[in-house]
C-alpha atoms as one frame of an Amber mdcrd trajectory, in Angstrom:
protein
 -22.211   8.691  13.991 -21.886  10.872  11.150 -23.962  10.020   7.464 -23.295
   9.651   4.162 -25.016   9.838   0.872 -23.715   8.358  -1.755 -24.359   7.405
  -5.597 -23.241   4.067  -6.486 -24.883   2.833  -9.833 -26.562   5.922 -10.652
 -28.263   5.056  -7.549 -28.533   6.779  -4.108 -27.315   5.544  -0.747 -26.983
   6.992   3.054 -24.624   5.103   5.309 -23.472   5.845   8.819 -19.724   5.872
   9.552 -16.965   6.185  11.957 -15.676   9.748  12.648 -13.135  10.720  10.378
 -13.681   8.308   7.501 -16.626  10.414   5.459 -13.197  11.211   2.878 -12.386
   7.237   2.376 -15.748   6.066   2.121 -16.420   8.556  -0.242 -13.180   8.163
  -2.296 -14.465   3.979  -2.957 -17.613   4.772  -3.782 -15.852   6.943  -6.174
 -14.107   4.368  -7.665 -16.004   1.329  -7.356 -18.930   3.943  -9.361 -16.407
   4.790 -11.931 -15.164   0.788 -12.246 -19.310   0.171 -13.256 -19.469   2.981
 -14.989 -16.463   1.830 -17.218 -18.121  -1.976 -17.076 -21.722  -0.668 -17.810
 -20.413   1.008 -21.099 -20.811  -3.209 -22.269 -24.778  -3.402 -22.164 -25.049
  -7.181 -22.188 -23.988  -7.671 -18.824 -26.844  -7.072 -16.097 -26.820  -4.323
 -13.321 -25.639  -6.550 -10.960 -22.720  -8.329 -12.212 -21.459  -4.931 -13.357
 -21.576  -3.721  -9.903 -20.074  -6.857  -8.130 -17.160  -6.305 -10.950 -16.583
  -3.476 -10.082 -16.341  -4.351  -6.051 -13.947  -7.109  -6.996 -11.393  -4.813
  -9.575 -11.396  -2.214  -7.068 -10.798  -4.841  -4.273  -7.906  -6.622  -6.527
  -5.949  -2.952  -6.753  -5.833  -2.171  -2.995  -4.650  -6.152  -2.582  -1.973
  -5.824  -4.738  -1.195  -2.215  -3.802  -1.116  -4.085   0.270   1.126  -6.749
  -1.323   3.345  -3.920  -3.051   3.761  -2.615   0.375   4.812  -5.402   1.702
   7.443  -6.316  -0.201   9.294  -3.014  -0.364   9.027  -2.723   3.615   9.864
  -6.723   3.092  12.743  -5.357   0.541  13.577  -1.756   3.124  14.489  -4.664
   5.506  16.719  -6.643   3.901  18.466  -3.405   3.221  18.649  -2.327   6.656
  19.608  -5.648   7.573  22.833  -5.103   4.900  23.747  -1.865   5.368  24.098
  -2.136   9.167  26.365  -5.655   8.730  28.454  -3.315   5.872  28.795  -1.215
   8.695  29.727  -3.746  11.297  32.375  -4.607   9.012  33.272  -1.332   7.822
  34.209  -0.803  11.805  35.605  -3.938  12.297  38.067  -3.343   9.840  38.932
  -0.140  11.090  39.841  -1.524  14.793  42.010  -3.830  12.837  43.689  -1.187
  11.312  43.798   0.986  13.962  45.645  -1.958  16.183  48.258  -2.962  13.459
  48.954   0.356  13.075  49.781   1.129  16.596  51.648  -1.813  16.734  53.911
  -0.411  13.274  54.337   2.548  15.936  55.799   0.877  18.674  58.021  -1.092
  16.941
């Protein structure tokens, strides 16, 4: 199990993680640390409060991105359904036109 050395809030932490998760955990730690540093620039709040706020900000951004993905998936599914319906309508119209053309030709 890989071990990661992360720095958040100017403090070093060592964590174990699953194989292949190193990059994403490092990226998450960097994002939390970046938000922490922005919040901590306002010296009137404690380090713990800044860390909690940073974690909440990163989490809320992730939740927003997930919601946007879900909305895009739903929109894509609706567009796909509409396209399939239109294709079927065109196929039906083509059949009717062919039937009329055959009847016209036979008359």
